[in-house]
TORVO-565719 format. One line per 10 residues: number of its first residue (from 1); their letters; for each residue y, x, z negated of N, C-alpha, C, O, CB. Coordinates in steps of 0.02 Angstrom, whole numbers, plus 50000, padded with zeros to 5 digits. Each point is the difference from the previous one (the first is absolute). Glycine has a CB too. Example, Ala and Ser with C-alpha at 12.3 -4.5 7.8 and 13.67 -1.06 7.14 Angstrom:
TORVO-565719
1 = as = 49716,50660,49610,50059,49955,50000,50060,50045,50000,49999,50052,49967,49942,49853,49971; 50112,50077,50098,50059,50042,49997,50055,49961,49963,50055,50025,49992,49913,50034,50116
This chain:
TORVO-565719
1 = mrdllagwca = 49940,50042,50000,50060,49958,50000,50063,50044,50000,50049,49984,50034,49888,49925,49905; 50061,50145,50023,50059,50043,49995,50022,50027,50068,50059,50000,50015,49905,50031,49870; 49988,49991,50156,50017,50028,50065,50034,49948,50044,50044,50017,50040,49860,50062,49951; 50076,49859,50003,50029,49947,50040,50072,49985,49980,50040,49977,50040,49846,49975,49975; 50129,50061,49922,50068,49986,49975,50047,50059,50010,50061,49991,49999,49888,49933,49917; 50023,50135,50095,50041,50061,49999,50054,50000,50054,50054,50028,49989,49849,50032,49966; 50084,49909,50102,50048,50002,50055,50068,49972,49983,50051,50023,50025,49853,49968,50050; 50097,49958,49881,50064,49969,49983,50025,50021,49931,50054,49980,49980,49914,49924,50090; 49995,50137,49896,50020,50023,49933,50025,50072,50004,49961,50045,50017,49956,49876,49928; 50146,50089,50040,50029,50066,50007,49968,50050,49952,49993,50059,50017,50114,49889,50018
11 = ansradelgr = 49873,50030,49907,49969,50044,49951,49926,49985,49994,49980,49942,49996,50128,50066,49941; 49852,50045,50063,49928,49990,49993,49982,49964,49936,49952,49961,49998,50030,50141,50069; 50057,49910,49880,49985,49968,49936,50007,49924,50006,49963,49963,49968,50076,50140,49972; 50009,49874,50101,50009,49927,50009,49940,49971,50038,49977,49946,49984,50148,50068,50016; 49851,50023,50050,49941,49976,50036,49939,49997,49954,49961,49952,50003,50085,50097,50103; 49947,50001,49851,49945,49999,49952,50005,49940,49953,49951,49966,49987,50044,50160,50019; 50066,49862,49970,50010,49944,49953,49984,49934,50033,49965,49958,49971,50124,50108,49971; 49937,49923,50119,49988,49937,50034,49926,49992,50018,49972,49946,49996,50144,50057,50050; 49853,50052,49974,49929,49998,50015,49958,49979,49941,49955,49959,50006,50063,50129,50078; 49998,49940,49858,49963,49981,49939,50011,49927,49983,49954,49964,49980,50056,50154,49978
21 = tlnavykeph = 50053,49859,50050,50016,49931,49983,49963,49952,50046,49971,49950,49977,50141,50086,49981; 49889,49977,50107,49965,49956,50047,49925,50001,49988,49968,49947,50002,50123,50072,50081; 49881,50040,49906,49928,50003,49986,49983,49958,49939,49949,49966,49999,50047,50149,50051; 50047,49887,49900,49987,49963,49938,50000,49925,50013,49956,49964,49976,50095,50129,49958; 50000,49883,50103,50004,49927,50009,49943,49975,50045,49974,49946,49990,50150,50060,49996; 49857,50035,50064,49945,49977,50044,49932,50006,49966,49950,49978,50029,50119,50057,50069; 49928,49995,49843,49937,50004,49962,50000,49952,49941,49957,50006,49956,50032,50113,50080; 50058,49834,49962,50000,49951,49946,49933,49964,49998,49971,49985,50052,50155,50001,49959; 49849,49999,49929,49932,49973,49994,49988,49933,50033,49943,49984,50017,50051,50077,49878; 50058,49899,50114,49989,49934,50031,49993,50004,50076,49983,49950,50032,50081,50000,49874
31 = rryhsvahie = 49950,50108,50123,49995,50007,50072,49927,50014,50020,49968,50045,49974,50152,49997,50032; 49855,49918,50041,49933,50011,50027,50004,50017,50075,49960,50040,50025,49992,49882,49888; 50094,50047,50121,50011,50016,50071,50066,50035,50011,50003,50049,50037,49927,49853,49995; 50124,50074,49937,50067,50027,50011,50010,50064,49959,50038,50002,49953,50006,49881,50069; 49920,50168,49999,49993,50061,49961,50018,50061,50042,50023,49993,50057,49888,49954,49874; 50079,50112,50041,50011,50062,50038,49959,50000,50064,50024,50023,50052,49998,50038,49841; 49916,49913,50104,49958,50000,50059,50031,49958,50056,49995,50019,50059,49904,49995,49868; 50133,49931,50056,50033,49958,50051,50057,50039,50032,50008,49998,50061,49962,49898,49875; 50070,50138,50024,50055,50039,50028,49974,50056,50044,50028,50013,50054,50042,49960,49845; 49878,50061,50080,49971,50053,50040,49974,49973,50067,50008,50031,50052,49962,50031,49844
41 = hclselarvk = 50000,49879,50101,49976,49969,50062,50059,49983,50046,49997,50011,50060,49903,49942,49878; 50153,50020,50033,50059,49983,50040,50029,50062,50033,50019,49999,50059,50006,49905,49864; 49979,50150,50040,50029,50062,50027,49955,50030,50054,50026,50031,50047,50030,49989,49843; 49879,49972,50104,49956,50024,50053,50009,49959,50063,49996,50026,50056,49921,50014,49857; 50094,49895,50079,50013,49957,50058,50067,50020,50032,50005,50001,50061,49929,49904,49886; 50116,50109,50012,50064,50021,50027,49994,50065,50040,50029,50007,50053,50029,49936,49851; 49903,50104,50070,49991,50064,50035,49972,49989,50070,50016,50037,50047,49966,50021,49843; 49976,49892,50118,49968,49986,50064,50050,49970,50050,49992,50011,50061,49900,49971,49879; 50158,49982,50036,50046,49964,50045,50073,50022,49990,50046,49965,50020,49875,49938,49980; 50089,50154,49969,50068,50022,49982,50046,50002,50060,50060,49987,49994,49891,50080,49914
51 = rnavhpdevk = 50022,49950,50151,50042,50004,50060,50030,49933,50018,50048,49997,50039,49880,50096,50002; 50045,49852,49933,50026,49934,50015,50057,49980,49954,50032,49949,50012,49856,50020,50029; 50124,50070,49907,50053,49983,49953,50068,50023,50025,50007,50054,50029,49911,49954,49877; 50133,49951,50084,50069,50018,50018,50027,50048,49948,50031,50051,50016,49987,49838,50041; 49970,50095,49879,50022,50042,49944,49939,50015,49957,49991,49969,49948,50127,49981,50053; 49840,50098,50019,49937,50010,49965,50007,50018,49926,49958,49980,49960,49996,50056,50148; 50097,50003,49874,50008,50017,49929,50017,49938,49958,49979,49995,49943,50060,50120,50091; 49998,49839,49995,50016,49939,49964,49938,49956,49993,49990,49968,49948,50128,50037,50095; 49841,49992,50009,49938,49962,49995,49956,50030,49945,49970,49963,49961,50036,50006,50163; 49990,50096,49874,49959,50034,49949,50027,49983,49930,49961,49983,49955,50012,50110,50126
61 = wallfhdaiy = 50092,49911,49910,50030,49985,49935,49986,49928,49980,49983,49986,49943,50107,50099,50078; 49916,49869,50027,49986,49930,49986,49927,49990,49981,49985,49961,49955,50106,50005,50125; 49864,50069,49953,49929,49994,49983,49987,50027,49930,49963,49969,49962,50007,50043,50159; 50061,50044,49862,49989,50029,49933,50021,49952,49945,49969,49999,49946,50049,50114,50103; 50034,49847,49963,50028,49958,49947,49985,49926,50008,50018,49961,49956,50071,50123,50034; 49877,49895,50064,49998,49927,50013,49960,49962,49947,50012,49940,49990,49997,50085,50131; 49945,50008,49844,49964,49968,49945,50012,50036,49934,49960,49994,49954,49954,49968,50128; 50141,50074,49914,50012,50040,49940,50004,49957,49937,49978,50020,49947,50083,50063,50124; 49967,49858,49935,49999,49952,49945,49954,49943,50021,50012,49966,50050,50107,50064,49912; 49828,49961,49999,49950,49950,50020,49972,49966,49938,49964,50030,49960,50008,50037,50143
71 = dprrddnear = 50044,49869,49891,49975,49958,49947,49975,49935,50033,50041,49961,50023,50039,50089,49889; 49854,49939,50091,49974,49941,50034,50025,49934,49973,49993,49948,50032,49908,50119,49993; 50128,49933,49916,50026,49939,49970,50071,49983,50022,50026,49947,49983,49900,50075,49920; 50105,50024,50134,50070,49990,50021,50005,49995,50075,49955,50021,50037,50084,50042,49862; 50016,49908,50124,50010,49992,50072,50060,50039,50026,50024,49988,50055,49925,49900,49936; 50076,50160,49968,50058,50039,50021,49983,50074,50005,50045,50042,49995,50029,49873,49951; 49863,50102,50063,49980,50071,50001,50034,50038,50057,50023,50057,49990,49868,49911,49961; 50112,50002,50108,50031,50034,50057,50074,50014,49987,50025,50054,50014,49893,49891,50063; 50117,50005,49895,50071,50009,49985,50012,50055,49949,50046,50040,50006,49972,49839,50020; 49940,50123,49924,50008,50051,49947,49981,50069,50026,50032,50050,49983,49943,49863,49930
81 = saewacqlma = 49973,50090,50129,49981,50064,50029,50055,50026,50046,50016,50059,50000,49863,49909,49993; 50150,49987,50047,50054,50019,50046,50060,50025,49961,50031,50049,50020,49929,49866,50063; 50055,50053,49862,50058,50020,49959,49990,50071,49974,50046,50040,50000,49974,49840,49968; 49920,50134,50008,49985,50067,49974,50005,50053,50055,50032,50052,49991,49893,49897,49922; 50044,50037,50144,50001,50048,50056,50071,50014,50023,50018,50057,50014,49869,49903,50022; 50154,49988,49968,50068,50008,50025,50045,50033,49949,50046,50037,50018,49937,49863,50053; 50005,50087,49866,50038,50034,49947,49988,50075,50004,50047,50040,49995,49947,49858,49931; 49944,50121,50083,49984,50071,50007,50031,50030,50062,50025,50056,49998,49868,49924,49941; 50105,49983,50116,50031,50025,50062,50074,50012,49990,50028,50050,50023,49886,49889,50045; 50119,50015,49897,50072,50008,49987,50012,50063,49958,50047,50038,50013,49969,49837,49994
91 = elgrpeeate = 49942,50135,49942,50007,50059,49957,49990,50064,50039,50030,50052,49985,49931,49880,49918; 49995,50065,50149,49986,50059,50040,50049,50009,50058,49993,50046,50040,49887,49940,49930; 50169,49969,50034,50053,50007,50050,49980,49979,50070,50029,50023,50049,50014,50068,49883; 49907,49865,50074,49980,49976,50066,50053,49952,50027,50032,49966,49961,49846,50049,50010; 50131,49982,50094,50051,49955,50030,49986,49927,49983,49943,49978,49993,50073,50105,50100; 50038,49879,49901,49993,49930,49981,49959,49961,50052,49961,49956,49981,50149,50051,49961; 49899,50009,50123,49963,49962,50050,49925,50014,49996,49959,49956,50012,50141,50048,50062; 49882,50058,49908,49929,50016,49990,49972,49963,49940,49945,49973,50001,50073,50140,50051; 50021,49886,49894,49979,49965,49940,49989,49926,50013,49952,49970,49976,50111,50112,49956; 49982,49888,50107,49993,49929,50016,49938,49987,50044,49966,49950,49991,50158,50036,50001
101 = rvrrmilats = 49861,50060,50054,49940,49991,50041,49937,50003,49957,49953,49961,50010,50107,50090,50088; 49939,49995,49854,49943,50005,49955,49994,49937,49958,49945,49974,49989,50066,50151,50008; 50046,49851,49978,49999,49938,49960,49968,49943,50039,49956,49965,49975,50147,50073,49964; 49918,49954,50123,49974,49945,50041,49926,50010,50017,49963,49951,50004,50152,50032,50043; 49865,50079,49962,49929,50012,50013,49957,49980,49940,49948,49968,50008,50083,50126,50070; 49990,49927,49863,49960,49984,49940,50000,49924,49988,49948,49972,49984,50080,50141,49967; 50028,49855,50056,50003,49928,49991,49954,49964,50050,49971,49948,49984,50147,50062,49974; 49876,50018,50102,49958,49969,50052,49926,50000,49981,49961,49961,50027,50122,50075,50057; 49897,50008,49869,49929,50003,49982,49977,49940,49958,49942,49997,49980,50067,50127,50025; 50035,49829,49982,49978,49936,49973,49963,49960,50053,49966,49951,49985,50131,50049,49936
111 = haaeaqtpdq = 49910,50021,50142,49966,49968,50058,50018,49926,50005,49959,49959,50020,49947,50123,49969; 50156,49902,49993,50023,49931,50002,50037,49983,50064,50013,49942,50014,49994,50060,49863; 50010,50049,50163,50038,49988,50061,49981,50053,50052,49968,50050,49984,50127,49899,49950; 49926,50039,50127,49986,50046,50054,50041,50064,49992,50055,49999,49973,49918,49904,50103; 50000,50152,49949,50036,50063,49999,50063,49995,50044,50000,49968,50052,49892,50095,49929; 50162,49969,49996,50063,49997,50036,50016,50064,50038,50045,50001,50043,49994,49921,49871; 49925,50133,50072,50012,50063,50035,49933,50032,50016,49949,49982,49970,50162,50034,49970; 49888,50032,50106,49937,50035,50015,49970,50035,49939,49939,50000,49991,50102,50017,50124; 50001,50012,49842,49973,50033,49941,49972,49950,49950,49949,50014,49968,50133,50079,50049; 49948,49850,49976,49972,49948,49958,49932,49978,50026,49952,49992,49962,50163,49970,50007
121 = allldidlai = 49880,50030,50097,49937,49979,50030,49945,50052,49986,49944,49982,49983,50119,49956,50107; 49955,50125,49918,49951,50053,49988,49979,50001,49926,49940,50006,49985,50111,50061,50110; 49996,49928,49861,49985,50000,49928,49955,49943,49981,49952,50009,49963,50158,50045,50015; 49903,49886,50048,49959,49942,49983,49930,50008,50026,49951,49982,49966,50150,49946,50035; 49892,50099,50059,49933,50012,50027,49962,50051,49959,49940,49992,49988,50102,49979,50126; 49992,50081,49865,49968,50051,49957,49976,49968,49935,49944,50012,49978,50129,50078,50073; 49970,49869,49919,49983,49969,49936,49938,49955,50007,49961,49994,49952,50160,50010,50016; 49871,49964,50090,49944,49954,50010,49941,50030,50038,49954,49965,50018,50129,49944,49981; 49919,50157,50012,49946,50031,50037,49932,49989,49968,49949,49999,50034,50132,50086,50006; 49917,49907,49894,49937,49990,49964,49964,49937,50026,49939,49997,49996,50110,50059,49903
131 = lgadeaafda = 49988,49897,50128,49968,49939,50025,49952,50016,50057,49952,49963,50012,50149,49971,49955; 49913,50120,50069,49958,50019,50056,49951,50055,49984,49971,50030,50046,50120,49935,50027; 49898,50049,49864,49952,50052,49980,49929,49977,50013,49988,49942,50016,50092,50099,49897; 49872,50005,50081,49930,49980,50007,49983,49952,49943,50036,49994,49951,49934,50117,50105; 49974,49854,49952,49983,49946,49954,49997,50023,49927,50025,49965,49956,49913,49980,50136; 50031,50112,49896,49994,50024,49931,50067,50014,49968,50012,49981,49943,49878,50069,50087; 50155,49982,50007,50067,50016,49974,50040,49937,49990,50035,49993,49950,49962,50118,50107; 49999,49842,49990,50036,49937,49992,49975,49961,49940,50040,49974,49961,49979,50022,50163; 49915,50001,49868,49973,49962,49944,50018,50031,49933,50011,49964,49952,49895,50000,50122; 50098,50103,49924,50022,50033,49938,50073,49982,49985,50018,49988,49943,49901,50107,50078
141 = ydravreeya = 50122,49904,50031,50070,49980,49993,50004,49928,49975,50039,49984,49955,49995,50095,50137; 49926,49877,49937,50001,49929,49982,49982,49991,49926,50031,49960,49965,49940,50009,50154; 49978,50067,49858,49980,49997,49930,50055,50027,49955,50013,49972,49946,49867,50039,50087; 50151,50044,49988,50053,50031,49959,50059,49954,49991,50030,49997,49946,49933,50114,50095; 50055,49853,50012,50056,49952,49994,49983,49945,49949,50042,49981,49960,49991,50043,50160; 49905,49952,49882,49980,49949,49951,50006,50027,49930,50023,49965,49955,49898,49985,50128; 50060,50113,49906,50005,50030,49933,50072,50004,49977,50015,49992,49941,49881,50073,50082; 50150,49948,50024,50071,50004,49981,50026,49931,49979,50049,49996,49962,49966,50099,50117; 49954,49853,49945,50021,49932,49983,49951,49967,49951,49988,49940,50003,50068,50050,50109; 49916,50051,49844,49951,49975,49952,50030,49947,49954,49964,49961,49969,49978,50149,50037
151 = hlseeayrkg = 50125,49889,49988,50031,49951,49956,49998,49930,50029,50014,49952,49964,50060,50138,49994; 49910,49903,50106,49997,49935,50032,49929,49971,49994,49951,50036,50001,50140,49997,50078; 49906,49902,49914,49935,49967,50002,49969,50008,50069,50035,50014,50048,50002,49902,49864; 49898,50075,50093,49966,50007,50064,50028,49950,50051,50011,50017,50058,49885,50023,49883; 50115,49899,50036,50026,49949,50045,50070,50018,50026,50014,49995,50059,49918,49919,49880; 50111,50107,50015,50069,50018,50020,50000,50060,50047,50037,50002,50049,50005,49952,49842; 49916,50095,50093,49998,50059,50043,49975,49982,50069,50031,50020,50050,49949,50053,49850; 49966,49891,50105,49972,49983,50065,50050,49963,50043,50007,50013,50060,49879,49983,49889; 50150,49957,50020,50049,49961,50037,50056,50045,50026,50018,49996,50059,49955,49903,49871; 50055,50142,50027,50056,50043,50020,49980,50053,50049,50035,50013,50048,50015,49966,49843
161 = raeilrsflr = 49892,50053,50097,49977,50052,50045,49983,49973,50069,50014,50031,50050,49943,50032,49851; 50012,49878,50100,49983,49970,50065,50062,49986,50041,50000,50010,50061,49898,49938,49887; 50155,50029,50020,50062,49986,50036,50030,50064,50029,50025,50000,50056,49995,49901,49870; 49979,50153,50035,50026,50063,50025,49960,50024,50061,50029,50020,50050,50009,50010,49833; 49896,49967,50112,49958,50022,50055,50009,49956,50061,50001,50025,50057,49916,50020,49861; 50090,49890,50072,50012,49956,50057,50067,50016,50034,50007,49995,50060,49925,49915,49884; 50117,50109,50015,50065,50016,50029,49995,50061,50046,50036,50004,50050,50022,49949,49849; 49898,50094,50085,49989,50057,50044,49967,49977,50064,50018,50023,50055,49973,50053,49846; 49960,49881,50094,49965,49976,50060,50045,49961,50046,49990,49999,50061,49905,49998,49873; 50156,49969,50037,50045,49960,50042,50046,50044,50043,50030,49975,50048,49966,49936,49866
171 = replfhtapf = 50009,50152,50070,50043,50044,50039,49967,50016,50067,49939,50013,50003,50109,50036,49891; 49990,49949,50158,49975,50017,50066,50047,50050,50033,50052,49979,50026,49892,49908,49986; 50040,50177,49987,49942,50031,49968,50012,50012,49926,50055,49991,49975,49916,50062,50134; 49976,49969,49857,50006,50015,49929,50043,50062,49989,50045,50001,49958,49843,49947,50021; 50099,50105,50060,50037,50062,49994,50058,50002,50049,49996,49973,50056,49900,50086,49907; 50159,49972,50016,50061,50000,50040,50000,50052,50056,50030,49989,50052,50029,49972,49847; 49908,50095,50089,50006,50057,50047,49935,50012,50038,49946,49986,49975,50140,50065,49949; 49922,49975,50137,49942,50010,50043,49946,50045,49969,49941,49982,50004,50135,50003,50092; 49941,50072,49873,49947,50042,49972,49956,49964,49949,49940,50010,49998,50134,50086,50021; 49956,49862,49940,49962,49964,49948,49963,49941,50029,49944,49985,49979,50139,50051,49936
181 = reryetrara = 49946,49930,50134,49963,49946,50034,49937,50028,50033,49946,49971,49993,50161,49966,50026; 49901,50118,50016,49943,50028,50036,49946,50024,49952,49940,49995,50015,50136,50038,50077; 49944,49994,49852,49952,50031,49954,49969,49950,49951,49942,50006,49983,50122,50099,50027; 49976,49845,49968,49979,49960,49943,49998,49924,50011,49969,49965,49960,50077,50126,49973; 49986,49884,50117,50008,49927,50006,49934,49962,49997,49992,49955,49959,50111,50065,50109; 49849,49997,49975,49938,49963,50003,49962,50003,49935,49976,49949,49975,50018,50074,50146; 50000,50037,49851,49962,50008,49938,50036,49966,49942,49967,49972,49956,49986,50136,50086; 50113,49894,49957,50037,49967,49946,49987,49925,49999,49990,49971,49947,50098,50117,50061; 49912,49881,50050,49988,49928,50003,49928,49984,49977,49989,49950,49966,50094,50040,50129; 49870,50052,49923,49931,49989,49978,49994,50008,49924,49967,49961,49967,49991,50080,50145
191 = nidralarll = 50075,50010,49861,49999,50010,49928,50031,49941,49963,49973,49977,49950,50033,50146,50068; 50051,49854,50006,50033,49944,49967,49957,49937,50003,49996,49963,49952,50116,50087,50077; 49856,49938,50028,49955,49943,50006,49945,50004,49948,49983,49949,49969,50042,50043,50154; 49946,50067,49866,49948,50009,49951,50026,49987,49929,49967,49968,49960,49977,50114,50117; 50116,49945,49909,50029,49990,49935,50014,49927,49986,49989,49975,49944,50060,50139,50063; 49976,49851,50043,50014,49928,49993,49936,49961,49988,49998,49954,49959,50102,50058,50115; 49847,50006,49961,49936,49966,49991,49976,50007,49927,49974,49953,49971,49997,50068,50150; 50039,50039,49850,49981,50010,49930,50043,49957,49953,49975,49971,49952,49987,50146,50076; 50102,49881,49987,50045,49962,49957,49986,49925,50002,50009,49965,49950,50077,50122,50068; 49892,49889,50038,49990,49928,50010,49928,49978,49988,49983,49941,50005,50109,50061,50077
201 = d = 49866,50047,49901,49929,49986,49989,49990,49955,49938,49943,49983,49983,50028,50127,50071
């Protein structure tokens, strides 16, 4: 994590400090999917398609922080994560327009609206790449999400999760960018169909 932060941190000690802080929050005990492993997976996906990013360093920063604050009982995680990421950018002297782009990218990871820029589209596809993973990886993700929502009754969880998965299926296409459509679209739809069948069983 430290190496990824070093580019925008003038002092190595600041990169070390931020790296430790991010590692700590992504290792919080209630996280089962939204963890360090998720961020590492996102960054590996970004490395594969980095040439498609308009502002690749901003996409990377947004990925590092998009789940930095995560409480399954709250609905403002994206807003709080964006606020933290942008506060740090301001402290590091990043331009206001870059900070605003990062803010909008992180807010977009609520997946409540269509992407408004190419970098938002890329970020959202990276965040949802797990949907197109092989069956074993997808099923592990699906179980981990259930564990994060252990506070919900089975009935409440099934209802809410089914609606989220159906919302993904209603998208035509599911992924915004060509690289992700070509690589993951078909398998993602098959995985979601399987997950829905389990929820409705």
